[in-house]
ROKOLLUM-581242 format. One line per field, with one value per atom (N, C-alpha, C, CB): residue number from 1; residue in three letters; atom name; x, y negated, z. Coordinates in pm, 1 decimal, always signed. Atoms other than C-alpha are relative to their C-alpha. Glycine has a CB too. Layout:
# ROKOLLUM-581242
pos	NUM/... .
code	ALA/... .
site	CA/... .
u	X/... .
v	Y/... .
w	Z/... .
//
This chain:
# ROKOLLUM-581242
pos	1/1/1/1/2/2/2/2/3/3/3/3/4/4/4/4/5/5/5/5/6/6/6/6/7/7/7/7/8/8/8/8/9/9/9/9/10/10/10/10/11/11/11/11/12/12/12/12/13/13/13/13/14/14/14/14/15/15/15/15/16/16/16/16/17/17/17/17/18/18/18/18/19/19/19/19/20/20/20/20/21/21/21/21/22/22/22/22/23/23/23/23/24/24/24/24/25/25/25/25/26/26/26/26/27/27/27/27/28/28/28/28/29/29/29/29/30/30/30/30/31/31/31/31/32/32/32/32/33/33/33/33/34/34/34/34/35/35/35/35/36/36/36/36/37/37/37/37/38/38/38/38/39/39/39/39/40/40/40/40/41/41/41/41/42/42/42/42/43/43/43/43/44/44/44/44/45/45/45/45/46/46/46/46/47/47/47/47/48/48/48/48/49/49/49/49/50/50/50/50/51/51/51/51/52/52/52/52/53/53/53/53/54/54/54/54/55/55/55/55/56/56/56/56/57/57/57/57/58/58/58/58/59/59/59/59/60/60/60/60/61/61/61/61/62/62/62/62/63/63/63/63/64/64/64/64/65/65/65/65/66/66/66/66/67/67/67/67/68/68/68/68/69/69/69/69/70/70/70/70/71/71/71/71/72/72/72/72/73/73/73/73/74/74/74/74/75/75/75/75/76/76/76/76/77/77/77/77/78/78/78/78/79/79/79/79/80/80/80/80/81/81/81/81/82/82/82/82/83/83/83/83/84/84/84/84/85/85/85/85/86/86/86/86/87/87/87/87/88/88/88/88/89/89/89/89/90/90/90/90/91/91/91/91/92/92/92/92/93/93/93/93/94/94/94/94/95/95/95/95/96/96/96/96/97/97/97/97/98/98/98/98/99/99/99/99/100/100/100/100/101/101/101/101/102/102/102/102/103/103/103/103/104/104/104/104/105/105/105/105/106/106/106/106/107/107/107/107/108/108/108/108/109/109/109/109/110/110/110/110/111/111/111/111/112/112/112/112/113/113/113/113/114/114/114/114 .
code	UNK/UNK/UNK/UNK/UNK/UNK/UNK/UNK/UNK/UNK/UNK/UNK/UNK/UNK/UNK/UNK/UNK/UNK/UNK/UNK/UNK/UNK/UNK/UNK/UNK/UNK/UNK/UNK/UNK/UNK/UNK/UNK/UNK/UNK/UNK/UNK/UNK/UNK/UNK/UNK/UNK/UNK/UNK/UNK/UNK/UNK/UNK/UNK/UNK/UNK/UNK/UNK/UNK/UNK/UNK/UNK/UNK/UNK/UNK/UNK/UNK/UNK/UNK/UNK/UNK/UNK/UNK/UNK/UNK/UNK/UNK/UNK/UNK/UNK/UNK/UNK/UNK/UNK/UNK/UNK/UNK/UNK/UNK/UNK/UNK/UNK/UNK/UNK/UNK/UNK/UNK/UNK/UNK/UNK/UNK/UNK/UNK/UNK/UNK/UNK/UNK/UNK/UNK/UNK/UNK/UNK/UNK/UNK/UNK/UNK/UNK/UNK/UNK/UNK/UNK/UNK/UNK/UNK/UNK/UNK/UNK/UNK/UNK/UNK/UNK/UNK/UNK/UNK/UNK/UNK/UNK/UNK/UNK/UNK/UNK/UNK/UNK/UNK/UNK/UNK/UNK/UNK/UNK/UNK/UNK/UNK/UNK/UNK/UNK/UNK/UNK/UNK/UNK/UNK/UNK/UNK/UNK/UNK/UNK/UNK/UNK/UNK/UNK/UNK/UNK/UNK/UNK/UNK/UNK/UNK/UNK/UNK/UNK/UNK/UNK/UNK/UNK/UNK/UNK/UNK/UNK/UNK/UNK/UNK/UNK/UNK/UNK/UNK/UNK/UNK/UNK/UNK/UNK/UNK/UNK/UNK/UNK/UNK/UNK/UNK/UNK/UNK/UNK/UNK/UNK/UNK/UNK/UNK/UNK/UNK/UNK/UNK/UNK/UNK/UNK/UNK/UNK/UNK/UNK/UNK/UNK/UNK/UNK/UNK/UNK/UNK/UNK/UNK/UNK/UNK/UNK/UNK/UNK/UNK/UNK/UNK/UNK/UNK/UNK/UNK/UNK/UNK/UNK/UNK/UNK/UNK/UNK/UNK/UNK/UNK/UNK/UNK/UNK/UNK/UNK/UNK/UNK/UNK/UNK/UNK/UNK/UNK/UNK/UNK/UNK/UNK/UNK/UNK/UNK/UNK/UNK/UNK/UNK/UNK/UNK/UNK/UNK/UNK/UNK/UNK/UNK/UNK/UNK/UNK/UNK/UNK/UNK/UNK/UNK/UNK/UNK/UNK/UNK/UNK/UNK/UNK/UNK/UNK/UNK/UNK/UNK/UNK/UNK/UNK/UNK/UNK/UNK/UNK/UNK/UNK/UNK/UNK/UNK/UNK/UNK/UNK/UNK/UNK/UNK/UNK/UNK/UNK/UNK/UNK/UNK/UNK/UNK/UNK/UNK/UNK/UNK/UNK/UNK/UNK/UNK/UNK/UNK/UNK/UNK/UNK/UNK/UNK/UNK/UNK/UNK/UNK/UNK/UNK/UNK/UNK/UNK/UNK/UNK/UNK/UNK/UNK/UNK/UNK/UNK/UNK/UNK/UNK/UNK/UNK/UNK/UNK/UNK/UNK/UNK/UNK/UNK/UNK/UNK/UNK/UNK/UNK/UNK/UNK/UNK/UNK/UNK/UNK/UNK/UNK/UNK/UNK/UNK/UNK/UNK/UNK/UNK/UNK/UNK/UNK/UNK/UNK/UNK/UNK/UNK/UNK/UNK/UNK/UNK/UNK/UNK/UNK/UNK/UNK/UNK/UNK/UNK/UNK/UNK/UNK/UNK/UNK/UNK/UNK/UNK/UNK/UNK/UNK/UNK/UNK/UNK/UNK/UNK/UNK/UNK/UNK/UNK/UNK/UNK/UNK/UNK/UNK/UNK/UNK/UNK/UNK/UNK/UNK/UNK/UNK/UNK/UNK/UNK/UNK/UNK/UNK/UNK/UNK/UNK/UNK/UNK/UNK .
site	N/CA/C/CB/N/CA/C/CB/N/CA/C/CB/N/CA/C/CB/N/CA/C/CB/N/CA/C/CB/N/CA/C/CB/N/CA/C/CB/N/CA/C/CB/N/CA/C/CB/N/CA/C/CB/N/CA/C/CB/N/CA/C/CB/N/CA/C/CB/N/CA/C/CB/N/CA/C/CB/N/CA/C/CB/N/CA/C/CB/N/CA/C/CB/N/CA/C/CB/N/CA/C/CB/N/CA/C/CB/N/CA/C/CB/N/CA/C/CB/N/CA/C/CB/N/CA/C/CB/N/CA/C/CB/N/CA/C/CB/N/CA/C/CB/N/CA/C/CB/N/CA/C/CB/N/CA/C/CB/N/CA/C/CB/N/CA/C/CB/N/CA/C/CB/N/CA/C/CB/N/CA/C/CB/N/CA/C/CB/N/CA/C/CB/N/CA/C/CB/N/CA/C/CB/N/CA/C/CB/N/CA/C/CB/N/CA/C/CB/N/CA/C/CB/N/CA/C/CB/N/CA/C/CB/N/CA/C/CB/N/CA/C/CB/N/CA/C/CB/N/CA/C/CB/N/CA/C/CB/N/CA/C/CB/N/CA/C/CB/N/CA/C/CB/N/CA/C/CB/N/CA/C/CB/N/CA/C/CB/N/CA/C/CB/N/CA/C/CB/N/CA/C/CB/N/CA/C/CB/N/CA/C/CB/N/CA/C/CB/N/CA/C/CB/N/CA/C/CB/N/CA/C/CB/N/CA/C/CB/N/CA/C/CB/N/CA/C/CB/N/CA/C/CB/N/CA/C/CB/N/CA/C/CB/N/CA/C/CB/N/CA/C/CB/N/CA/C/CB/N/CA/C/CB/N/CA/C/CB/N/CA/C/CB/N/CA/C/CB/N/CA/C/CB/N/CA/C/CB/N/CA/C/CB/N/CA/C/CB/N/CA/C/CB/N/CA/C/CB/N/CA/C/CB/N/CA/C/CB/N/CA/C/CB/N/CA/C/CB/N/CA/C/CB/N/CA/C/CB/N/CA/C/CB/N/CA/C/CB/N/CA/C/CB/N/CA/C/CB/N/CA/C/CB/N/CA/C/CB/N/CA/C/CB/N/CA/C/CB/N/CA/C/CB/N/CA/C/CB/N/CA/C/CB/N/CA/C/CB/N/CA/C/CB/N/CA/C/CB/N/CA/C/CB/N/CA/C/CB/N/CA/C/CB/N/CA/C/CB/N/CA/C/CB/N/CA/C/CB/N/CA/C/CB/N/CA/C/CB .
u	+144.9/+1383.2/-39.9/-56.2/+52.5/+1198.3/-146.4/+18.9/+140.3/+869.9/-29.6/-40.9/+45.9/+668.9/+27.9/-151.2/-43.6/+828.2/-116.0/+101.9/+112.5/+508.5/-90.5/-81.1/+86.3/+302.5/+67.4/-37.3/-70.1/+569.3/+7.8/+140.9/+3.2/+590.8/-137.4/+33.4/+135.4/+213.9/-21.4/-104.2/+12.4/+229.6/+66.6/+62.3/-71.7/+493.6/-66.5/+146.7/+67.3/+315.3/-127.6/-32.7/+122.5/-12.2/+30.6/-74.6/-30.3/+149.7/+53.1/+101.6/-55.0/+344.8/-105.5/+123.1/+107.1/+51.3/-99.6/-72.6/+91.8/-175.1/+59.4/-34.1/-64.9/+77.2/-5.1/+145.9/+4.7/+86.6/-143.4/+58.0/+140.8/-292.2/-65.4/-80.4/+74.8/-410.2/+81.3/-52.2/-82.4/-118.2/-30.6/+147.6/+18.0/-115.1/+79.4/+43.5/-68.9/-18.5/+146.1/-74.3/-138.4/+295.8/+60.4/+6.1/-45.3/+338.7/+116.1/-113.2/-116.1/+632.4/-43.7/+101.4/+15.8/+650.8/+135.8/-52.1/-125.3/+914.3/-14.0/+39.0/-7.7/+1013.7/+133.7/-14.0/-121.7/+1264.5/-0.4/+11.5/-7.8/+1383.4/+120.0/+8.5/-110.5/+1600.3/-35.9/+34.9/+27.4/+1626.7/-60.9/+129.0/+65.6/+1409.2/-63.9/-106.0/+71.0/+1293.3/+2.9/-143.0/-10.8/+1422.7/-55.2/-67.8/+54.3/+1301.9/+38.6/-149.9/-19.9/+1280.2/-117.7/+14.4/+103.8/+1088.2/+9.2/+14.7/+7.3/+975.0/-111.8/-25.3/+100.0/+795.4/-25.6/+47.0/+45.0/+598.4/-73.4/-92.3/+73.9/+483.3/-24.1/+76.4/+30.9/+314.2/-89.6/-66.9/+86.7/+150.8/-138.5/+56.0/+136.8/-227.5/-91.7/-50.3/+102.5/-543.9/-19.0/-136.4/+26.2/-646.6/-91.9/-63.0/+77.8/-774.3/-41.9/+82.3/+47.3/-993.3/+17.8/-145.7/-20.7/-956.5/-100.1/-11.0/+102.4/-1283.3/+37.9/-138.5/-44.3/-1145.2/+124.5/+27.6/-122.8/-806.2/-32.5/+93.0/+39.1/-981.1/-46.5/-110.3/+52.1/-1120.2/+98.1/-131.1/-99.3/-800.6/+13.4/+132.6/-23.0/-770.5/-128.9/+87.7/+128.0/-1141.7/-13.8/-119.9/+20.9/-1219.3/-108.6/-38.0/+91.6/-1397.8/-20.9/-132.3/+18.5/-1369.3/+88.1/+32.1/-72.2/-1270.4/-56.4/-12.1/+46.3/-1287.4/-83.7/+117.7/+91.5/-1554.3/+68.4/-80.4/-64.0/-1314.4/+54.4/+111.9/-51.6/-1170.0/-108.8/+56.5/+109.2/-1513.8/-19.4/-130.3/+22.4/-1534.2/+113.2/-21.1/-114.6/-1191.2/-5.4/+133.4/-8.9/-1121.1/+114.1/+21.3/-101.1/-921.5/-60.5/+51.7/+48.6/-964.8/+36.9/+57.1/-31.5/-973.7/-126.5/+83.7/+115.6/-1199.8/-2.6/-2.5/-5.3/-1091.1/+55.2/-136.8/-57.0/-909.8/+150.8/-31.0/-145.8/-546.8/+63.2/+44.5/-62.2/-464.1/-36.6/-39.1/+36.7/-661.3/+77.8/-152.9/-77.6/-487.9/+147.0/-13.2/-139.4/-146.8/+20.4/+40.2/-10.8/-208.5/-6.0/-112.5/+11.0/-312.4/+125.8/-122.2/-125.8/+1.4/+107.9/+44.2/-97.2/+213.5/-24.6/-8.0/+32.8/+32.2/+31.2/-147.4/-30.7/+71.1/+149.6/-48.5/-144.9/+446.6/+45.9/+71.4/-34.9/+433.2/+27.9/+119.0/-27.5/+450.1/-125.4/+70.5/+111.5/+226.0/+14.2/-5.9/+7.5/+118.6/-91.2/-52.1/+77.3/-1.0/+8.5/+49.6/+2.6/-101.7/+58.7/-145.4/-64.3/+123.4/-69.8/+148.2/+53.4/+6.4/+87.1/-4.5/-74.3/+106.5/-94.9/+79.0/+84.5/-22.0/-115.2/+83.8/+114.5/-367.1/+21.5/-126.3/-31.4/-208.7/+111.1/+40.7/-102.3/+25.1/-45.9/+135.2/+24.9/-18.7/+135.9/-75.9/-123.1/+252.9/-37.3/+76.6/+26.0/+239.0/+130.6/-65.4/-118.2/+481.8/-23.1/+30.0/-0.1/+547.1/+113.4/+13.6/-103.8/+732.8/-13.5/-10.6/-4.6/+836.5/+114.0/+19.1/-103.6/+1031.9/+119.3/-59.1/-119.6/+1387.6/-14.3/+129.1/+15.1/+1404.7/+129.0/-58.5 .
v	-9.3/-314.8/+79.7/+64.7/-71.6/-217.7/+29.9/-81.7/-33.3/-36.6/+141.1/-18.6/-132.9/+270.3/+93.4/-0.7/-87.3/+547.2/+74.5/+99.5/-75.0/+750.2/-88.9/+65.2/+90.1/+451.1/-44.8/-122.1/+41.4/+335.9/+114.1/-49.6/-115.3/+688.4/+10.6/+131.7/-6.4/+685.5/-108.9/-13.2/+110.1/+346.8/+36.9/-129.1/-36.7/+464.8/+118.9/+32.7/-115.7/+796.9/-42.3/+102.6/+47.8/+617.2/-67.4/-97.2/+73.9/+390.2/+91.7/-110.1/-90.5/+663.1/+100.5/+73.9/-93.2/+907.0/-64.6/+49.9/+70.7/+645.9/-13.7/-138.4/+13.5/+587.2/+131.3/-45.5/-132.4/+961.3/+34.7/+109.6/-37.2/+1014.0/-80.2/-17.3/+87.4/+715.8/-49.8/-116.9/+39.4/+657.5/+85.4/+10.1/-77.1/+777.6/+129.9/-82.6/-129.4/+1145.4/-3.8/+102.0/+8.8/+1059.9/-136.9/+28.0/+135.0/+713.0/-1.6/-80.6/+18.2/+577.8/-51.2/-97.6/+52.0/+511.7/-54.1/+110.7/+62.2/+271.1/-48.8/-117.1/+54.5/+183.8/-71.8/+113.0/+79.9/-96.8/-68.8/-104.0/+58.6/-218.2/-92.5/+110.1/+92.1/-501.6/-94.6/-79.3/+100.4/-787.5/-122.0/-38.1/+119.4/-1094.6/-77.9/+37.5/+89.5/-1393.3/+47.0/-14.6/-39.9/-1269.9/+136.7/-98.2/-132.9/-918.4/+96.0/-5.6/-103.9/-616.2/-3.7/+141.0/-1.0/-612.1/+131.1/-122.3/-120.2/-298.8/-22.6/+129.7/+15.9/-320.4/+137.0/-103.3/-126.5/-18.0/-34.3/+81.3/+25.1/-12.2/+131.3/-99.3/-117.2/+241.3/-39.5/+109.2/+18.4/+258.5/+50.9/+74.1/-39.9/+281.9/-27.7/-74.3/+38.2/+265.2/-151.1/+80.5/+142.8/-97.3/-24.0/-59.2/+30.9/-239.5/-145.9/+27.7/+137.3/-548.9/-81.1/-0.3/+91.7/-853.3/+25.2/-145.5/-22.8/-773.9/+118.7/+24.6/-115.3/-435.2/-33.9/+120.6/+39.0/-584.2/-83.6/-78.9/+84.6/-832.9/+83.1/-96.4/-86.8/-539.6/+110.0/+63.4/-104.5/-331.0/+40.9/-45.4/-29.9/-354.8/+11.1/-106.3/-15.0/-332.0/+143.9/-37.4/-133.2/-42.0/+74.4/-10.0/-92.4/+250.8/-30.0/-2.1/+31.6/+88.2/+90.5/-148.6/-75.0/+310.3/-42.9/+155.3/+43.3/+187.5/+106.7/-36.6/-94.4/+347.8/+119.7/-71.1/-117.5/+564.1/+97.6/-43.6/-90.2/+702.9/+94.9/-80.5/-87.0/+839.3/+116.6/-79.9/-103.8/+1035.1/+100.4/-62.4/-90.4/+1191.7/+95.4/-78.9/-96.5/+1492.9/-41.1/+145.3/+53.7/+1281.2/-9.5/-138.5/+6.0/+1330.0/-133.6/+115.8/+122.6/+1032.7/-69.4/-93.5/+69.3/+808.3/-147.4/+17.3/+142.6/+466.7/-79.3/-50.5/+68.3/+386.1/-20.9/+78.4/+0.6/+431.7/-136.7/+78.2/+130.5/+81.4/-95.5/-60.0/+88.4/-96.5/+39.4/+5.5/-46.1/+118.8/-39.5/+152.0/+38.0/+56.5/-149.1/+32.7/+143.9/-319.2/-28.7/-76.6/+22.5/-302.5/+45.6/+73.2/-45.1/-104.1/-105.6/+137.2/+106.3/-369.5/-119.8/-43.2/+115.1/-645.7/+27.1/-36.7/-35.3/-459.9/-11.2/+142.5/+14.1/-477.8/-142.7/+99.4/+138.9/-852.2/-24.7/-40.7/+10.0/-792.7/-21.1/+123.3/+19.3/-805.9/+96.9/-146.9/-82.0/-586.3/-73.1/+145.6/+77.8/-763.4/+62.7/-145.2/-39.8/-678.8/-114.4/+35.2/+103.0/-868.3/-14.4/+32.6/+23.7/-1025.7/+75.4/-153.5/-71.7/-838.6/+50.4/+116.2/-55.5/-650.5/+81.5/+87.7/-74.5/-493.9/+151.1/-37.7/-142.8/-157.3/+40.5/+35.0/-30.9/-167.3/-47.3/-65.7/+38.5/-171.5/-31.2/+114.0/+40.6/-363.0/-48.7/-111.2/+36.7/-377.8/-42.2/+117.1/+49.8/-581.8/+15.4/-149.0/-16.2/-473.8/-83.3/+149.3/+76.3/-720.0/+26.2/-153.4/-23.1/-636.1/-84.0/+152.7/+85.6/-868.8/+80.4/-84.0/-62.5/-786.9/+4.2/-76.5/-15.8/-659.7/-16.5/+131.8 .
w	-4.4/+1314.8/+122.5/-128.9/-115.8/+1629.7/-24.4/+131.0/+17.4/+1630.8/+43.9/-143.2/-35.0/+1705.4/-117.4/+36.9/+109.0/+1501.0/-64.7/+51.1/+56.5/+1460.2/-84.3/+111.2/+76.4/+1348.2/-129.5/+84.5/+121.7/+1103.3/-100.5/+33.7/+91.4/+959.3/-66.7/+76.3/+54.9/+917.5/-104.7/+112.3/+95.5/+743.7/-132.1/+57.3/+122.4/+495.6/-69.0/+31.5/+57.5/+445.3/-73.2/+109.5/+64.9/+368.0/-132.9/+91.7/+122.8/+110.1/-110.2/+28.8/+101.0/-64.9/-45.9/+55.4/+36.7/-54.9/-95.1/+125.1/+89.9/-213.6/-139.3/+56.1/+131.0/-491.2/-77.2/+16.6/+64.8/-563.2/-38.8/+93.9/+24.9/-535.5/-111.3/+125.9/+90.0/-733.6/-118.5/+76.1/+113.3/-968.7/-121.8/+35.5/+123.0/-1325.5/+7.9/-123.6/-9.4/-1365.4/-46.0/-81.6/+48.1/-1564.1/+29.9/-150.7/-30.8/-1414.0/+97.1/+55.8/-87.9/-1219.7/+136.9/-63.3/-135.6/-846.6/+41.0/+101.1/-43.1/-713.7/+143.2/-93.6/-135.2/-359.0/+8.5/+111.5/-12.7/-303.7/+135.2/-114.8/-134.3/+36.4/+10.0/+107.7/-24.7/+158.3/+113.3/-127.5/-102.5/+403.2/-66.3/+77.8/+53.1/+356.5/+113.6/-106.4/-91.5/+562.7/+145.4/-44.7/-139.6/+898.8/+32.5/+83.2/-23.9/+855.3/-109.6/+12.7/+100.3/+632.8/-96.3/+66.0/+103.3/+305.8/-77.1/-96.4/+82.3/+126.1/-101.0/+87.1/+105.5/-207.3/-61.8/-108.7/+57.4/-323.5/-128.6/+100.1/+123.7/-685.0/-72.9/-90.9/+80.8/-906.1/-116.1/+85.2/+115.7/-1245.8/+36.9/-126.4/-32.8/-1227.6/-118.4/+126.0/+96.5/-1429.0/+16.4/+22.3/-17.4/-1493.1/+120.5/-128.2/-120.2/-1163.4/-9.4/+131.9/+13.8/-1204.6/+128.3/-40.5/-113.3/-977.0/+112.8/-47.1/-103.6/-794.2/+88.7/-64.9/-79.1/-685.5/+80.4/-91.1/-69.7/-596.0/+124.0/-94.6/-112.5/-367.0/+119.1/-42.3/-107.4/-165.9/+40.5/-43.8/-22.7/-149.6/+145.9/-50.5/-141.7/+228.3/+80.5/+60.8/-70.4/+311.9/+50.2/-93.4/-56.9/+543.0/-77.4/+149.5/+67.5/+373.2/-148.1/+69.0/+141.2/+30.4/-85.5/-27.5/+102.2/-258.7/-132.8/+20.3/+131.3/-615.8/-67.6/-88.0/+63.7/-833.3/-65.2/-102.4/+60.1/-1037.1/+103.2/-90.8/-103.7/-712.9/+48.7/+118.2/-44.0/-621.8/-96.4/+12.8/+99.9/-946.0/-9.1/-133.5/+5.6/-908.5/+118.0/-0.5/-109.8/-694.2/+91.9/-53.6/-89.3/-450.6/+138.5/-48.6/-137.2/-78.8/+61.3/+83.8/-72.2/+152.5/+44.4/-86.0/-56.2/+351.4/-33.0/+148.0/+27.2/+228.7/+117.3/-35.4/-116.5/+553.7/-10.3/+124.7/+5.2/+446.9/-7.9/-114.5/+15.5/+328.3/+112.7/-132.1/-111.0/+600.0/+125.4/+26.8/-114.1/+861.6/-14.8/+15.5/+24.7/+702.5/+29.0/-146.3/-26.1/+713.9/+150.4/-73.3/-144.8/+1080.9/+73.0/+56.3/-60.2/+1167.5/-22.8/-59.2/+28.5/+994.8/+91.2/-148.5/-84.8/+1184.5/+146.7/-15.4/-139.2/+1515.4/+28.5/+30.8/-13.5/+1454.5/-31.6/-92.0/+30.3/+1378.9/-146.5/+79.5/+143.0/+1004.8/-82.0/-47.6/+92.1/+702.1/-116.9/-50.4/+120.1/+413.3/-96.4/+30.7/+96.7/+99.6/-138.3/-4.6/+140.1/-253.6/-80.7/-47.9/+80.6/-493.0/-134.6/-20.3/+134.5/-815.6/-99.9/-33.9/+102.5/-1125.3/-106.5/+60.9/+106.0/-1428.1/+59.2/-95.1/-52.9/-1384.6/-7.2/-76.1/+9.9/-1468.4/+96.9/-143.2/-99.4/-1170.6/+138.0/-38.1/-139.2/-793.4/+60.9/+81.2/-67.7/-605.0/+139.1/-80.5/-138.1/-226.8/+66.0/+77.0/-72.0/-16.1/+149.0/-35.7/-143.9/+339.9/+54.9/+41.4/-68.5/+560.0/+149.4/-32.1/-144.0/+915.5/+56.7/+33.5/-57.5/+1144.7/+52.9/+112.2/-57.0/+1245.0/+150.5/-40.8/-143.7/+1599.5/+66.7/+35.2 .
//
C-alpha cells in the first residue's frame, strides 16, 4: 500500500474515534483487515443505537450529525466521515457504509495495492 502516512493515520483515527464516540458504552468495536480485489480492505464495525435508513443515507454528508448526536455531550463538527471518505478517494480507494442491522455501523475501507 502506498499513500500519505499522515492522511492515512487521520483516516484511521477518524473511523476508530467515531466508533468509540458514537458506539454503545458497553458495545463491541471490531476492526478486520485483509487483501481484497487488488488492494487492502479494512472493515470497521461497532454496536450503536438504532440508526434509521434516512440517517444512514446521510452518513458521509459534510456537517451532518444525527439528531441523538446533538443531544449527547460529544464533540465534533460532522466532518470526520466525509473527510475520511475523501482521504480514501485521494488514495484511489473508497469508504462505504455496509448494509447490516440497524444497531450496528459497518464501514468498509478499500485502498488499492501500491
